[in-house]
C-alpha positions in Angstrom: -16.5 -49.5 89.3 -18.1 -46.8 91.4 -20.8 -44.4 90.4 -18.3 -41.5 89.9 -16.1 -43.7 87.7 -19.2 -44.5 85.6 -20.2 -40.9 85.4 -16.6 -39.9 84.3 -16.6 -42.8 81.9 -20.0 -41.7 80.5 -18.7 -38.1 80.3 -15.6 -39.4 78.4 -17.7 -41.5 76.1 -20.1 -38.6 75.5 -17.2 -36.2 75.1 -15.6 -38.5 72.6 -18.9 -38.9 70.7 -19.3 -35.2 70.7 -15.8 -34.6 69.5 -16.2 -37.3 66.8 -19.5 -35.7 65.8 -17.9 -32.2 65.8 -14.9 -33.6 63.8 -17.2 -35.3 61.4 -19.3 -32.1 60.9 -16.1 -30.0 60.7 -14.7 -32.4 58.2 -17.9 -32.3 56.2 -18.0 -28.5 56.3 -14.3 -28.3 55.4 -14.9 -30.7 52.4 -17.9 -28.6 51.3 -15.9 -25.4 51.7 -13.0 -27.0 49.8 -15.3 -28.4 47.1 -17.0 -24.9 46.7 -13.5 -23.2 46.6 -12.4 -25.7 44.0 -15.5 -25.1 42.0 -15.1 -21.3 42.2 -11.4 -21.7 41.3 -12.3 -23.8 38.2 -15.0 -21.3 37.3 -12.5 -18.4 37.6 -9.9 -20.4 35.7 -12.4 -21.1 32.9 -13.3 -17.4 32.8 -9.7 -16.4 32.7 -8.9 -19.0 30.1 -11.8 -17.6 27.9 -10.5 -14.1 28.4 -7.0 -15.1 27.5 -8.2 -17.0 24.5 -10.2 -14.0 23.4 -7.3 -11.6 23.9 -4.9 -14.0 22.1 -7.4 -14.3 19.2 -7.7 -10.5 19.1 -3.9 -10.1 19.1 -3.6 -12.7 16.3 -6.3 -11.0 14.3 -4.6 -7.6 14.6 -1.2 -9.1 13.8 -2.7 -10.8 10.7 -4.4 -7.6 9.7 -1.2 -5.6 10.1 0.7 -8.3 8.2 -1.9 -8.2 5.3 -1.7 -4.4 5.3 2.1 -4.5 5.1 1.9 -7.0 2.4 -0.6 -4.9 0.4 1.6 -1.8 0.8 4.7 -3.7 -0.3 2.8 -5.1 -3.3 1.4 -1.6 -4.2 4.9 -0.1 -3.9 6.4 -2.8 -6.1 3.6 -2.3 -8.7 4.1 1.5 -8.6 7.8 1.0 -9.1 7.2 -1.3 -12.1 4.7 1.2 -13.6 7.2 4.1 -13.1 10.0 2.1 -14.6 7.8 1.1 -17.6 6.9 4.8 -18.2 10.5 5.8 -17.9 11.5 3.1 -20.4 8.9 4.3 -22.8 10.2 7.9 -22.4 13.8 6.7 -23.0 12.7 4.6 -26.0 11.3 7.8 -27.6 14.6 9.6 -27.1 16.5 6.7 -28.6 14.4 6.3 -31.8 16.3 6.3 -35.1 16.4 9.7 -36.8 13.8 8.6 -39.3 11.4 7.2 -36.7 12.0 10.2 -34.4 11.2 12.8 -37.0 8.1 10.9 -38.3 6.8 11.0 -34.8 7.6 14.7 -34.5 5.7 15.4 -37.7 2.6 13.6 -36.3 3.0 15.5 -33.1 3.1 18.8 -35.0 -0.1 17.9 -36.7 -1.7 17.1 -33.4 -0.5 20.0 -31.3 0.0 22.9 -33.8 -2.6 25.7 -33.7 -4.2 27.6 -36.7 -2.2 30.8 -35.9 1.3 31.8 -37.0 4.1 30.8 -34.8 7.5 29.2 -34.3 8.7 25.7 -33.5 11.8 25.2 -31.4 13.9 22.1 -30.9 16.9 21.2 -28.7 20.4 21.4 -30.2 20.7 17.6 -30.8 17.5 17.6 -32.9 18.6 20.7 -34.8 21.9 19.0 -35.6 20.3 15.7 -36.8 17.2 17.2 -38.5 16.7 15.9 -42.0 17.3 18.5 -44.7 13.8 18.6 -46.0 12.1 18.4 -42.6 11.2 22.1 -42.7 8.8 21.2 -45.5 7.2 18.6 -43.3 6.9 21.2 -40.5 5.1 23.5 -43.0 2.8 20.8 -44.3 2.0 19.4 -40.8 1.2 22.8 -39.4 -0.7 23.9 -42.5 1.8 26.6 -43.2 1.5 28.2 -39.7 4.9 27.3 -38.2 8.4 28.3 -39.1 11.6 26.7 -37.6 13.5 28.7 -35.0 17.2 27.9 -35.2 17.8 28.9 -31.6 18.0 25.7 -29.5 15.9 25.3 -26.4 16.7 23.2 -23.3 14.4 20.2 -23.6 14.9 16.4 -23.7 13.2 15.8 -27.0 10.0 16.9 -28.8 9.5 20.6 -29.4 8.1 23.9 -28.1 5.5 25.9 -30.0 5.6 29.7 -29.6 2.7 31.8 -30.7 3.4 35.5 -30.0 5.1 35.0 -26.7 2.7 32.2 -25.6 4.6 28.9 -25.5 3.2 25.4 -25.6 5.6 22.8 -24.2 5.5 19.7 -26.3 8.7 18.2 -25.0 8.5 14.5 -24.2 9.2 15.3 -20.6 6.3 17.8 -20.4 3.9 15.4 -22.3 4.8 12.5 -20.0 4.3 14.7 -16.9 1.1 16.2 -18.1 -0.3 12.7 -18.9 1.2 11.0 -15.9 -2.1 9.6 -14.4 -3.3 8.4 -17.8 0.1 6.7 -18.5 0.1 5.1 -15.1 -3.4 3.7 -15.6 -2.4 2.4 -19.1 0.8 0.8 -17.7 -1.1 -0.7 -14.8 -3.7 -2.3 -17.1 -1.0 -3.6 -19.4 1.2 -5.0 -16.6 -1.4 -6.3 -14.1 -4.6 -7.1 -16.0 
């Protein structure tokens, strides 16, 4: 082997060693870059996973809250319907009392609602037709002699209207139920749901 061949061979060996060294360094750098990229990707994936979990939790909480609110509204609506039905049943029960029970109640109502001044008491046609014969005496007694019976019927469901010199006090069952609606709803609520 001649000197040039030795130089060429040495250049080839040195070149190969340099290439191997460059390849090893490049491979090491590539591995470091890849490891860093994988680590960054895992970090970003973990952050995204946490964000998604937080968003999912938030969506679930809002859905549960909306569901609870809908449930509460439905329950409140059902309770309100039951209360209204109970009040309506009580109203209808008053209208369907027997004549004796009905007019005993009317006499108590006259005592409660009549004023100390002179006036008239008015009933609907149904009550005028079924009124006991001596009920006018009960009207006189319950009102302490201040009320006289008007034979002209009025358009009410039951109960009566008191008239004192053009000023009327509506004591019909409908008016009494409407005027005491909140109190009746509270009572029905406590009876039904306590």
